[in-house]
C-alpha beads as a LAMMPS data file, in Angstrom:
LAMMPS data file: protein, C-alpha beads

445 atoms
444 bonds

1 atom types
1 bond types

-500.0 500.0 xlo xhi
-500.0 500.0 ylo yhi
-500.0 500.0 zlo zhi

Masses

1 110.0

Atoms # bond

1 1 1 21.200 17.185 -23.193
2 1 1 22.357 13.706 -24.238
3 1 1 20.004 10.957 -25.389
4 1 1 20.387 9.100 -22.080
5 1 1 19.552 12.281 -20.150
6 1 1 16.444 12.789 -22.276
7 1 1 15.424 9.217 -21.643
8 1 1 15.956 9.682 -17.900
9 1 1 13.685 12.729 -18.046
10 1 1 10.996 10.732 -19.869
11 1 1 11.099 8.032 -17.190
12 1 1 10.884 10.677 -14.449
13 1 1 7.851 12.321 -16.096
14 1 1 6.219 8.906 -16.591
15 1 1 6.679 8.004 -12.911
16 1 1 5.191 11.271 -11.605
17 1 1 2.338 11.112 -14.125
18 1 1 1.664 7.497 -13.105
19 1 1 1.535 8.476 -9.412
20 1 1 -0.823 11.382 -10.149
21 1 1 -3.088 9.106 -12.195
22 1 1 -3.268 6.550 -9.370
23 1 1 -4.227 9.278 -6.876
24 1 1 -6.870 10.528 -9.294
25 1 1 -8.217 6.997 -9.758
26 1 1 -8.219 6.490 -5.983
27 1 1 -11.010 9.069 -5.575
28 1 1 -14.344 7.255 -5.301
29 1 1 -16.317 9.925 -7.165
30 1 1 -14.167 9.344 -10.262
31 1 1 -16.492 6.413 -10.988
32 1 1 -19.063 8.982 -12.125
33 1 1 -16.737 10.079 -14.924
34 1 1 -17.202 8.047 -18.144
35 1 1 -14.962 4.963 -18.192
36 1 1 -13.411 5.952 -21.504
37 1 1 -11.401 8.698 -19.761
38 1 1 -9.776 6.398 -17.197
39 1 1 -9.342 3.603 -19.751
40 1 1 -7.564 5.926 -22.190
41 1 1 -5.136 7.096 -19.497
42 1 1 -4.607 3.481 -18.448
43 1 1 -3.676 2.431 -21.966
44 1 1 -1.432 5.459 -22.455
45 1 1 0.545 4.898 -19.225
46 1 1 0.865 1.136 -19.776
47 1 1 1.927 1.638 -23.417
48 1 1 4.665 4.091 -22.435
49 1 1 5.674 1.671 -19.679
50 1 1 6.072 -1.180 -22.159
51 1 1 8.172 1.060 -24.447
52 1 1 10.410 1.930 -21.486
53 1 1 10.797 -1.763 -20.632
54 1 1 11.655 -2.665 -24.232
55 1 1 14.219 0.151 -24.284
56 1 1 16.422 -2.158 -22.192
57 1 1 17.341 -3.912 -25.425
58 1 1 18.682 -0.667 -26.894
59 1 1 19.960 1.345 -23.940
60 1 1 22.470 -0.157 -21.534
61 1 1 21.269 -0.338 -17.914
62 1 1 23.383 -0.607 -14.799
63 1 1 20.856 -2.981 -13.185
64 1 1 19.849 -6.476 -14.256
65 1 1 16.316 -7.835 -14.150
66 1 1 15.832 -10.176 -11.187
67 1 1 15.658 -13.831 -12.281
68 1 1 12.975 -14.741 -9.730
69 1 1 10.741 -11.951 -11.021
70 1 1 11.256 -13.058 -14.621
71 1 1 10.291 -16.624 -13.715
72 1 1 7.314 -15.386 -11.699
73 1 1 6.047 -13.293 -14.619
74 1 1 6.335 -16.221 -17.036
75 1 1 4.574 -18.467 -14.508
76 1 1 1.745 -15.899 -14.405
77 1 1 1.670 -15.949 -18.225
78 1 1 1.470 -19.760 -18.125
79 1 1 -1.432 -19.576 -15.663
80 1 1 -3.143 -17.140 -18.025
81 1 1 -2.741 -19.560 -20.958
82 1 1 -3.894 -22.614 -18.967
83 1 1 -7.098 -20.792 -17.951
84 1 1 -7.975 -19.289 -21.349
85 1 1 -11.195 -21.314 -21.448
86 1 1 -12.595 -19.154 -18.617
87 1 1 -12.496 -16.046 -20.809
88 1 1 -11.628 -12.494 -19.665
89 1 1 -8.744 -12.487 -22.132
90 1 1 -8.175 -8.720 -22.192
91 1 1 -8.498 -8.323 -18.411
92 1 1 -5.772 -10.920 -17.873
93 1 1 -3.612 -9.455 -20.636
94 1 1 -3.886 -6.020 -19.015
95 1 1 -2.886 -7.604 -15.696
96 1 1 0.211 -9.133 -17.296
97 1 1 1.220 -5.767 -18.727
98 1 1 0.835 -3.957 -15.382
99 1 1 2.654 -6.796 -13.653
100 1 1 5.555 -6.422 -16.103
101 1 1 5.587 -2.667 -15.488
102 1 1 5.976 -3.189 -11.724
103 1 1 8.539 -5.999 -11.904
104 1 1 10.721 -4.890 -14.806
105 1 1 10.393 -1.087 -14.865
106 1 1 9.436 0.341 -11.465
107 1 1 11.571 -2.157 -9.523
108 1 1 14.601 -1.980 -11.833
109 1 1 14.948 1.293 -13.645
110 1 1 14.608 4.134 -11.123
111 1 1 18.056 4.143 -9.556
112 1 1 18.479 7.923 -9.814
113 1 1 18.330 9.392 -6.278
114 1 1 16.964 12.750 -7.435
115 1 1 14.058 11.021 -9.197
116 1 1 13.238 9.068 -6.044
117 1 1 13.374 12.200 -3.880
118 1 1 11.079 14.018 -6.312
119 1 1 8.685 11.066 -6.155
120 1 1 8.634 11.142 -2.330
121 1 1 7.950 14.883 -2.193
122 1 1 5.216 14.656 -4.800
123 1 1 3.670 11.712 -2.954
124 1 1 3.688 13.640 0.364
125 1 1 2.069 16.649 -1.326
126 1 1 -0.688 14.629 -3.037
127 1 1 -1.381 12.553 0.060
128 1 1 -1.611 15.740 2.126
129 1 1 -4.249 17.131 -0.244
130 1 1 -6.066 13.795 -0.180
131 1 1 -6.130 13.427 3.629
132 1 1 -6.751 17.123 4.316
133 1 1 -9.814 17.040 2.048
134 1 1 -11.043 13.839 3.712
135 1 1 -10.678 15.314 7.222
136 1 1 -12.391 18.503 5.983
137 1 1 -15.351 16.351 4.863
138 1 1 -15.559 14.995 8.417
139 1 1 -15.588 18.440 10.039
140 1 1 -18.096 19.608 7.411
141 1 1 -20.439 16.811 8.549
142 1 1 -20.618 15.318 5.085
143 1 1 -21.489 11.656 4.716
144 1 1 -23.095 10.431 1.506
145 1 1 -23.805 7.071 -0.111
146 1 1 -24.205 6.672 -3.875
147 1 1 -24.785 3.697 -6.131
148 1 1 -21.896 2.875 -8.445
149 1 1 -23.094 3.877 -11.950
150 1 1 -21.096 0.975 -13.417
151 1 1 -22.364 -1.621 -10.941
152 1 1 -25.628 -0.912 -9.100
153 1 1 -24.853 -3.642 -6.543
154 1 1 -21.895 -1.612 -5.235
155 1 1 -21.947 1.581 -3.191
156 1 1 -19.750 4.673 -3.360
157 1 1 -19.139 6.209 0.056
158 1 1 -18.058 9.802 0.596
159 1 1 -17.088 11.500 3.848
160 1 1 -18.053 10.054 7.228
161 1 1 -20.247 6.964 6.856
162 1 1 -21.094 4.024 9.118
163 1 1 -18.849 5.067 11.990
164 1 1 -15.669 5.661 9.998
165 1 1 -14.130 8.313 7.783
166 1 1 -14.039 7.159 4.195
167 1 1 -13.211 10.634 2.984
168 1 1 -12.454 10.395 -0.709
169 1 1 -11.560 6.702 -0.839
170 1 1 -11.511 3.299 0.865
171 1 1 -10.215 3.980 4.408
172 1 1 -8.250 0.715 4.661
173 1 1 -6.056 1.580 1.685
174 1 1 -5.992 5.344 2.253
175 1 1 -4.932 4.994 5.904
176 1 1 -1.940 2.844 4.894
177 1 1 -0.906 5.633 2.525
178 1 1 -1.279 8.110 5.403
179 1 1 1.042 5.978 7.532
180 1 1 3.657 5.835 4.759
181 1 1 3.259 9.597 4.333
182 1 1 4.053 10.102 8.043
183 1 1 7.181 7.948 7.677
184 1 1 8.438 9.807 4.591
185 1 1 7.558 13.190 6.133
186 1 1 9.723 12.345 9.139
187 1 1 12.736 12.013 6.832
188 1 1 12.074 15.410 5.257
189 1 1 11.414 16.966 8.669
190 1 1 14.832 15.795 9.921
191 1 1 16.681 16.962 6.805
192 1 1 14.770 20.171 6.020
193 1 1 16.266 23.520 7.091
194 1 1 13.494 25.778 5.826
195 1 1 11.215 26.640 8.790
196 1 1 8.078 26.920 6.654
197 1 1 8.625 23.458 5.159
198 1 1 9.379 22.045 8.621
199 1 1 6.042 23.410 9.799
200 1 1 4.343 21.870 6.766
201 1 1 5.761 18.395 7.501
202 1 1 4.672 18.648 11.150
203 1 1 1.183 19.815 10.144
204 1 1 0.996 17.115 7.485
205 1 1 1.881 14.464 10.066
206 1 1 -0.962 15.663 12.303
207 1 1 -3.409 15.614 9.377
208 1 1 -2.387 12.070 8.420
209 1 1 -2.636 10.915 12.047
210 1 1 -6.086 12.505 12.294
211 1 1 -7.245 10.652 9.190
212 1 1 -5.884 7.343 10.518
213 1 1 -7.615 7.871 13.870
214 1 1 -10.972 8.482 12.153
215 1 1 -10.644 5.837 9.429
216 1 1 -11.408 2.889 11.700
217 1 1 -8.797 0.801 9.881
218 1 1 -7.562 -1.987 12.138
219 1 1 -5.097 -3.015 9.430
220 1 1 -3.428 0.386 9.639
221 1 1 -3.355 0.317 13.451
222 1 1 -1.652 -3.110 13.432
223 1 1 0.889 -1.853 10.873
224 1 1 1.434 1.345 12.886
225 1 1 2.084 -0.607 16.098
226 1 1 4.551 -3.015 14.491
227 1 1 6.648 -0.322 12.777
228 1 1 6.561 1.766 15.980
229 1 1 7.902 -1.214 17.924
230 1 1 10.662 -1.874 15.408
231 1 1 11.642 1.768 14.907
232 1 1 11.662 2.796 18.567
233 1 1 13.543 -0.339 19.604
234 1 1 16.148 0.237 16.892
235 1 1 16.594 3.931 17.740
236 1 1 16.844 3.301 21.483
237 1 1 19.323 0.454 21.029
238 1 1 21.628 2.586 18.857
239 1 1 21.339 5.607 21.118
240 1 1 22.428 3.756 24.264
241 1 1 24.673 1.008 22.865
242 1 1 27.907 2.798 23.860
243 1 1 26.773 3.593 27.390
244 1 1 25.236 0.396 28.836
245 1 1 25.609 -3.391 28.716
246 1 1 24.189 -5.028 25.544
247 1 1 21.614 -7.232 27.334
248 1 1 20.541 -4.358 29.555
249 1 1 20.256 -2.208 26.432
250 1 1 18.008 -4.794 24.765
251 1 1 15.724 -4.939 27.819
252 1 1 15.614 -1.146 28.097
253 1 1 14.951 -0.755 24.357
254 1 1 12.051 -3.219 24.563
255 1 1 10.554 -1.086 27.333
256 1 1 11.000 2.032 25.184
257 1 1 9.337 0.247 22.246
258 1 1 6.330 -0.809 24.334
259 1 1 6.014 2.682 25.801
260 1 1 6.169 4.179 22.294
261 1 1 3.314 1.920 21.159
262 1 1 1.284 2.928 24.196
263 1 1 1.854 6.621 23.469
264 1 1 1.030 6.267 19.757
265 1 1 -2.211 4.348 20.294
266 1 1 -3.362 6.801 22.956
267 1 1 -2.364 9.788 20.829
268 1 1 -4.528 8.440 17.990
269 1 1 -7.384 7.818 20.415
270 1 1 -7.052 11.362 21.809
271 1 1 -7.124 12.908 18.322
272 1 1 -10.246 10.953 17.387
273 1 1 -12.040 11.839 20.643
274 1 1 -11.213 15.536 20.272
275 1 1 -12.411 15.491 16.650
276 1 1 -15.705 13.800 17.560
277 1 1 -16.229 16.168 20.517
278 1 1 -15.654 19.245 18.316
279 1 1 -18.049 17.956 15.684
280 1 1 -20.786 17.078 18.168
281 1 1 -20.408 20.495 19.829
282 1 1 -20.885 22.590 16.693
283 1 1 -24.164 23.893 15.286
284 1 1 -22.919 23.651 11.725
285 1 1 -25.553 21.785 9.695
286 1 1 -25.146 19.422 6.793
287 1 1 -26.497 16.034 5.843
288 1 1 -25.183 14.519 9.130
289 1 1 -26.834 17.250 11.199
290 1 1 -28.922 15.906 14.070
291 1 1 -26.967 12.658 14.238
292 1 1 -24.697 11.942 17.169
293 1 1 -21.328 11.277 15.597
294 1 1 -19.722 8.070 16.839
295 1 1 -16.682 6.056 15.765
296 1 1 -18.378 2.763 16.656
297 1 1 -18.475 0.500 13.592
298 1 1 -21.598 -1.662 13.469
299 1 1 -19.835 -4.227 11.262
300 1 1 -17.276 -4.739 14.048
301 1 1 -19.155 -3.982 17.264
302 1 1 -22.184 -6.171 16.539
303 1 1 -20.428 -8.971 14.696
304 1 1 -19.001 -12.144 16.232
305 1 1 -16.558 -12.410 13.310
306 1 1 -13.472 -10.460 14.372
307 1 1 -11.940 -10.890 10.904
308 1 1 -14.856 -9.174 9.104
309 1 1 -15.356 -12.294 6.917
310 1 1 -11.652 -12.640 6.058
311 1 1 -11.330 -16.069 7.711
312 1 1 -14.224 -17.370 5.604
313 1 1 -12.690 -15.878 2.465
314 1 1 -9.249 -17.384 3.175
315 1 1 -10.770 -20.801 3.888
316 1 1 -12.718 -20.603 0.628
317 1 1 -9.581 -19.460 -1.234
318 1 1 -7.704 -22.523 0.053
319 1 1 -10.419 -24.765 -1.426
320 1 1 -10.067 -23.011 -4.788
321 1 1 -6.286 -23.388 -4.635
322 1 1 -6.599 -27.170 -4.113
323 1 1 -8.590 -27.444 -7.378
324 1 1 -5.912 -25.571 -9.391
325 1 1 -2.835 -26.102 -7.225
326 1 1 -0.160 -26.333 -9.928
327 1 1 -0.728 -23.338 -12.226
328 1 1 -3.433 -21.466 -10.338
329 1 1 -6.558 -19.705 -11.546
330 1 1 -4.758 -16.674 -13.091
331 1 1 -5.138 -13.278 -11.373
332 1 1 -8.496 -12.181 -12.803
333 1 1 -10.330 -15.508 -12.675
334 1 1 -10.520 -16.395 -8.970
335 1 1 -14.210 -15.444 -8.730
336 1 1 -14.991 -17.337 -11.963
337 1 1 -13.366 -20.478 -10.556
338 1 1 -15.313 -20.004 -7.317
339 1 1 -18.643 -19.631 -9.158
340 1 1 -17.982 -22.787 -11.174
341 1 1 -16.580 -25.014 -8.413
342 1 1 -18.015 -23.576 -5.169
343 1 1 -21.127 -21.570 -6.179
344 1 1 -22.567 -21.414 -2.652
345 1 1 -19.337 -20.282 -0.952
346 1 1 -18.582 -16.704 0.135
347 1 1 -16.260 -15.672 -2.728
348 1 1 -18.798 -16.797 -5.337
349 1 1 -21.906 -15.308 -3.716
350 1 1 -20.291 -11.981 -2.756
351 1 1 -17.801 -11.848 -5.641
352 1 1 -15.261 -11.044 -2.938
353 1 1 -11.560 -10.451 -3.351
354 1 1 -9.256 -12.584 -1.191
355 1 1 -8.068 -9.770 1.131
356 1 1 -4.637 -11.325 1.533
357 1 1 -1.985 -10.560 -1.077
358 1 1 0.079 -13.658 -0.292
359 1 1 -2.843 -16.091 -0.520
360 1 1 -3.920 -14.248 -3.668
361 1 1 -0.548 -15.010 -5.306
362 1 1 -0.808 -18.666 -4.248
363 1 1 -4.329 -19.084 -5.653
364 1 1 -3.670 -17.013 -8.804
365 1 1 -0.396 -18.616 -9.921
366 1 1 -0.380 -21.969 -8.082
367 1 1 2.728 -23.604 -6.708
368 1 1 4.704 -22.847 -9.861
369 1 1 4.317 -19.054 -9.751
370 1 1 4.050 -18.545 -5.991
371 1 1 7.275 -20.481 -5.347
372 1 1 9.259 -17.916 -7.388
373 1 1 7.443 -15.007 -5.746
374 1 1 8.045 -16.262 -2.204
375 1 1 11.672 -17.089 -2.967
376 1 1 12.093 -13.497 -4.145
377 1 1 10.443 -12.170 -0.981
378 1 1 12.519 -14.453 1.266
379 1 1 15.716 -13.303 -0.451
380 1 1 14.835 -9.660 0.159
381 1 1 13.824 -10.212 3.780
382 1 1 17.094 -12.078 4.381
383 1 1 19.098 -9.302 2.734
384 1 1 17.453 -6.614 4.870
385 1 1 17.786 -8.700 8.059
386 1 1 21.506 -9.248 7.361
387 1 1 21.981 -5.497 6.972
388 1 1 20.395 -4.780 10.336
389 1 1 22.367 -7.523 12.081
390 1 1 25.538 -5.777 10.890
391 1 1 24.120 -2.451 11.999
392 1 1 23.208 -3.731 15.466
393 1 1 26.654 -5.242 15.952
394 1 1 28.210 -1.860 15.126
395 1 1 29.962 -3.000 11.934
396 1 1 28.162 -0.437 9.772
397 1 1 26.454 2.891 10.467
398 1 1 22.730 3.505 10.390
399 1 1 21.306 5.146 7.256
400 1 1 18.157 7.276 7.658
401 1 1 17.247 7.150 3.961
402 1 1 17.525 3.342 3.895
403 1 1 15.552 3.041 7.136
404 1 1 12.692 5.124 5.716
405 1 1 12.549 2.916 2.614
406 1 1 12.646 -0.304 4.660
407 1 1 9.975 0.824 7.140
408 1 1 7.667 1.878 4.292
409 1 1 8.112 -1.517 2.610
410 1 1 7.449 -3.302 5.927
411 1 1 4.188 -1.355 6.345
412 1 1 2.985 -2.520 2.931
413 1 1 4.094 -6.105 3.577
414 1 1 2.120 -6.163 6.847
415 1 1 -0.978 -4.613 5.271
416 1 1 -0.717 -7.183 2.479
417 1 1 -1.756 -9.838 5.029
418 1 1 -5.200 -8.210 5.265
419 1 1 -5.425 -6.433 1.909
420 1 1 -3.976 -6.971 -1.560
421 1 1 -1.279 -4.310 -1.881
422 1 1 1.790 -5.717 -3.647
423 1 1 1.087 -7.564 -6.880
424 1 1 -1.800 -7.962 -9.341
425 1 1 -3.100 -4.532 -8.342
426 1 1 -2.571 -1.146 -9.928
427 1 1 -2.427 0.974 -6.764
428 1 1 -0.277 3.640 -5.113
429 1 1 0.931 1.189 -2.449
430 1 1 2.042 -1.306 -5.110
431 1 1 3.930 1.464 -6.938
432 1 1 5.641 2.566 -3.702
433 1 1 6.475 -1.012 -2.731
434 1 1 8.280 -1.908 -5.969
435 1 1 9.945 1.493 -6.307
436 1 1 11.285 1.512 -2.732
437 1 1 12.228 -2.176 -2.761
438 1 1 14.162 -1.639 -5.974
439 1 1 16.139 1.184 -4.366
440 1 1 16.787 -0.978 -1.275
441 1 1 18.225 -3.684 -3.520
442 1 1 20.582 -1.220 -5.192
443 1 1 21.719 0.142 -1.834
444 1 1 22.388 -3.273 -0.301
445 1 1 23.597 -5.416 -3.201

Bonds

1 1 1 2
2 1 2 3
3 1 3 4
4 1 4 5
5 1 5 6
6 1 6 7
7 1 7 8
8 1 8 9
9 1 9 10
10 1 10 11
11 1 11 12
12 1 12 13
13 1 13 14
14 1 14 15
15 1 15 16
16 1 16 17
17 1 17 18
18 1 18 19
19 1 19 20
20 1 20 21
21 1 21 22
22 1 22 23
23 1 23 24
24 1 24 25
25 1 25 26
26 1 26 27
27 1 27 28
28 1 28 29
29 1 29 30
30 1 30 31
31 1 31 32
32 1 32 33
33 1 33 34
34 1 34 35
35 1 35 36
36 1 36 37
37 1 37 38
38 1 38 39
39 1 39 40
40 1 40 41
41 1 41 42
42 1 42 43
43 1 43 44
44 1 44 45
45 1 45 46
46 1 46 47
47 1 47 48
48 1 48 49
49 1 49 50
50 1 50 51
51 1 51 52
52 1 52 53
53 1 53 54
54 1 54 55
55 1 55 56
56 1 56 57
57 1 57 58
58 1 58 59
59 1 59 60
60 1 60 61
61 1 61 62
62 1 62 63
63 1 63 64
64 1 64 65
65 1 65 66
66 1 66 67
67 1 67 68
68 1 68 69
69 1 69 70
70 1 70 71
71 1 71 72
72 1 72 73
73 1 73 74
74 1 74 75
75 1 75 76
76 1 76 77
77 1 77 78
78 1 78 79
79 1 79 80
80 1 80 81
81 1 81 82
82 1 82 83
83 1 83 84
84 1 84 85
85 1 85 86
86 1 86 87
87 1 87 88
88 1 88 89
89 1 89 90
90 1 90 91
91 1 91 92
92 1 92 93
93 1 93 94
94 1 94 95
95 1 95 96
96 1 96 97
97 1 97 98
98 1 98 99
99 1 99 100
100 1 100 101
101 1 101 102
102 1 102 103
103 1 103 104
104 1 104 105
105 1 105 106
106 1 106 107
107 1 107 108
108 1 108 109
109 1 109 110
110 1 110 111
111 1 111 112
112 1 112 113
113 1 113 114
114 1 114 115
115 1 115 116
116 1 116 117
117 1 117 118
118 1 118 119
119 1 119 120
120 1 120 121
121 1 121 122
122 1 122 123
123 1 123 124
124 1 124 125
125 1 125 126
126 1 126 127
127 1 127 128
128 1 128 129
129 1 129 130
130 1 130 131
131 1 131 132
132 1 132 133
133 1 133 134
134 1 134 135
135 1 135 136
136 1 136 137
137 1 137 138
138 1 138 139
139 1 139 140
140 1 140 141
141 1 141 142
142 1 142 143
143 1 143 144
144 1 144 145
145 1 145 146
146 1 146 147
147 1 147 148
148 1 148 149
149 1 149 150
150 1 150 151
151 1 151 152
152 1 152 153
153 1 153 154
154 1 154 155
155 1 155 156
156 1 156 157
157 1 157 158
158 1 158 159
159 1 159 160
160 1 160 161
161 1 161 162
162 1 162 163
163 1 163 164
164 1 164 165
165 1 165 166
166 1 166 167
167 1 167 168
168 1 168 169
169 1 169 170
170 1 170 171
171 1 171 172
172 1 172 173
173 1 173 174
174 1 174 175
175 1 175 176
176 1 176 177
177 1 177 178
178 1 178 179
179 1 179 180
180 1 180 181
181 1 181 182
182 1 182 183
183 1 183 184
184 1 184 185
185 1 185 186
186 1 186 187
187 1 187 188
188 1 188 189
189 1 189 190
190 1 190 191
191 1 191 192
192 1 192 193
193 1 193 194
194 1 194 195
195 1 195 196
196 1 196 197
197 1 197 198
198 1 198 199
199 1 199 200
200 1 200 201
201 1 201 202
202 1 202 203
203 1 203 204
204 1 204 205
205 1 205 206
206 1 206 207
207 1 207 208
208 1 208 209
209 1 209 210
210 1 210 211
211 1 211 212
212 1 212 213
213 1 213 214
214 1 214 215
215 1 215 216
216 1 216 217
217 1 217 218
218 1 218 219
219 1 219 220
220 1 220 221
221 1 221 222
222 1 222 223
223 1 223 224
224 1 224 225
225 1 225 226
226 1 226 227
227 1 227 228
228 1 228 229
229 1 229 230
230 1 230 231
231 1 231 232
232 1 232 233
233 1 233 234
234 1 234 235
235 1 235 236
236 1 236 237
237 1 237 238
238 1 238 239
239 1 239 240
240 1 240 241
241 1 241 242
242 1 242 243
243 1 243 244
244 1 244 245
245 1 245 246
246 1 246 247
247 1 247 248
248 1 248 249
249 1 249 250
250 1 250 251
251 1 251 252
252 1 252 253
253 1 253 254
254 1 254 255
255 1 255 256
256 1 256 257
257 1 257 258
258 1 258 259
259 1 259 260
260 1 260 261
261 1 261 262
262 1 262 263
263 1 263 264
264 1 264 265
265 1 265 266
266 1 266 267
267 1 267 268
268 1 268 269
269 1 269 270
270 1 270 271
271 1 271 272
272 1 272 273
273 1 273 274
274 1 274 275
275 1 275 276
276 1 276 277
277 1 277 278
278 1 278 279
279 1 279 280
280 1 280 281
281 1 281 282
282 1 282 283
283 1 283 284
284 1 284 285
285 1 285 286
286 1 286 287
287 1 287 288
288 1 288 289
289 1 289 290
290 1 290 291
291 1 291 292
292 1 292 293
293 1 293 294
294 1 294 295
295 1 295 296
296 1 296 297
297 1 297 298
298 1 298 299
299 1 299 300
300 1 300 301
301 1 301 302
302 1 302 303
303 1 303 304
304 1 304 305
305 1 305 306
306 1 306 307
307 1 307 308
308 1 308 309
309 1 309 310
310 1 310 311
311 1 311 312
312 1 312 313
313 1 313 314
314 1 314 315
315 1 315 316
316 1 316 317
317 1 317 318
318 1 318 319
319 1 319 320
320 1 320 321
321 1 321 322
322 1 322 323
323 1 323 324
324 1 324 325
325 1 325 326
326 1 326 327
327 1 327 328
328 1 328 329
329 1 329 330
330 1 330 331
331 1 331 332
332 1 332 333
333 1 333 334
334 1 334 335
335 1 335 336
336 1 336 337
337 1 337 338
338 1 338 339
339 1 339 340
340 1 340 341
341 1 341 342
342 1 342 343
343 1 343 344
344 1 344 345
345 1 345 346
346 1 346 347
347 1 347 348
348 1 348 349
349 1 349 350
350 1 350 351
351 1 351 352
352 1 352 353
353 1 353 354
354 1 354 355
355 1 355 356
356 1 356 357
357 1 357 358
358 1 358 359
359 1 359 360
360 1 360 361
361 1 361 362
362 1 362 363
363 1 363 364
364 1 364 365
365 1 365 366
366 1 366 367
367 1 367 368
368 1 368 369
369 1 369 370
370 1 370 371
371 1 371 372
372 1 372 373
373 1 373 374
374 1 374 375
375 1 375 376
376 1 376 377
377 1 377 378
378 1 378 379
379 1 379 380
380 1 380 381
381 1 381 382
382 1 382 383
383 1 383 384
384 1 384 385
385 1 385 386
386 1 386 387
387 1 387 388
388 1 388 389
389 1 389 390
390 1 390 391
391 1 391 392
392 1 392 393
393 1 393 394
394 1 394 395
395 1 395 396
396 1 396 397
397 1 397 398
398 1 398 399
399 1 399 400
400 1 400 401
401 1 401 402
402 1 402 403
403 1 403 404
404 1 404 405
405 1 405 406
406 1 406 407
407 1 407 408
408 1 408 409
409 1 409 410
410 1 410 411
411 1 411 412
412 1 412 413
413 1 413 414
414 1 414 415
415 1 415 416
416 1 416 417
417 1 417 418
418 1 418 419
419 1 419 420
420 1 420 421
421 1 421 422
422 1 422 423
423 1 423 424
424 1 424 425
425 1 425 426
426 1 426 427
427 1 427 428
428 1 428 429
429 1 429 430
430 1 430 431
431 1 431 432
432 1 432 433
433 1 433 434
434 1 434 435
435 1 435 436
436 1 436 437
437 1 437 438
438 1 438 439
439 1 439 440
440 1 440 441
441 1 441 442
442 1 442 443
443 1 443 444
444 1 444 445
């Protein structure tokens, strides 16, 4: 084994270990484990990541670091320096390190197809275990609420609580992972020849769909509908493009897309209704015994705020941005700025996150940093759009592997409107986004 092959193996092991760690950290009950354990793993993974990034200076790479991402990272560093007087030095430094890992390692250095395929299979397996356990908690009538040992003002929810299935984690984030898992499983289902594995991917898809239907995540439903529209329209258009007139094909494909959305939303509703009926019909007792299980969320049903406070948060975030519009607040200091400048506003009183990844970038890095980030995003959207224009005009053939990567990235980009899933977070979705987007760039450039 050559030195380069050994180094490739190290990167592969690091990526799988990183994914496993993020799944482990995603479990709510992990908060009961002493912080030193998670912190030690955090430092180990980030330290190895930095070594792998620095190895670029010694080992020749076939890919170059994107200039927009370099400028964005330095703009984030500048924001960090400008806001040093607010404190939280180590938190911001850790954020810079993780940001560098996403932008310069995950996005750039995993161009080996076998490594990416291994990552996808490992992700599907771990997500299956995660969702299967969560659904099992629902059918076991388990729903518990604990106080966070590290912050008594926060709650840890397990199982079915308050009209939605939390399972092992936050249902908004976990349901997005379930949706991506369905998308990736479809690729393996199409390509797999082993009947047992085909059955597994079908069963896994049903488990993920069941979790989504019980999670009560409107963000996931919106993402599901949009990618269903795009995917079904694209498939229908390609399937019939040689047989009927182009404009008639477009109209027909739109009808197919709308019908697909209707079927998907009703399939999810059917799964949830069957699950609730089964649970309410059993005599199995647990801590939810005696309660009539319902998927009605009090925070949605009895609230006049359809956004669940997001509109208030975004309005407050805009005020904070106007006070630090050039260099921003830096990623970890938004709440500190809010407490100092707008102490009676929602972000300050609730110590709330912004719940919009794009606004979060704008507030955190100001016009200087966000301009580079949005230019990078615009360039990638344009590149992908150009590819599909060529595909729709018949100049190039469709590519299932590329389509799976693009659809997964689109899901995360949509969810990023309501959550924070792309940058300044150390999550599974962020890892998938930068890994898949990096591969898309290498396939299209």
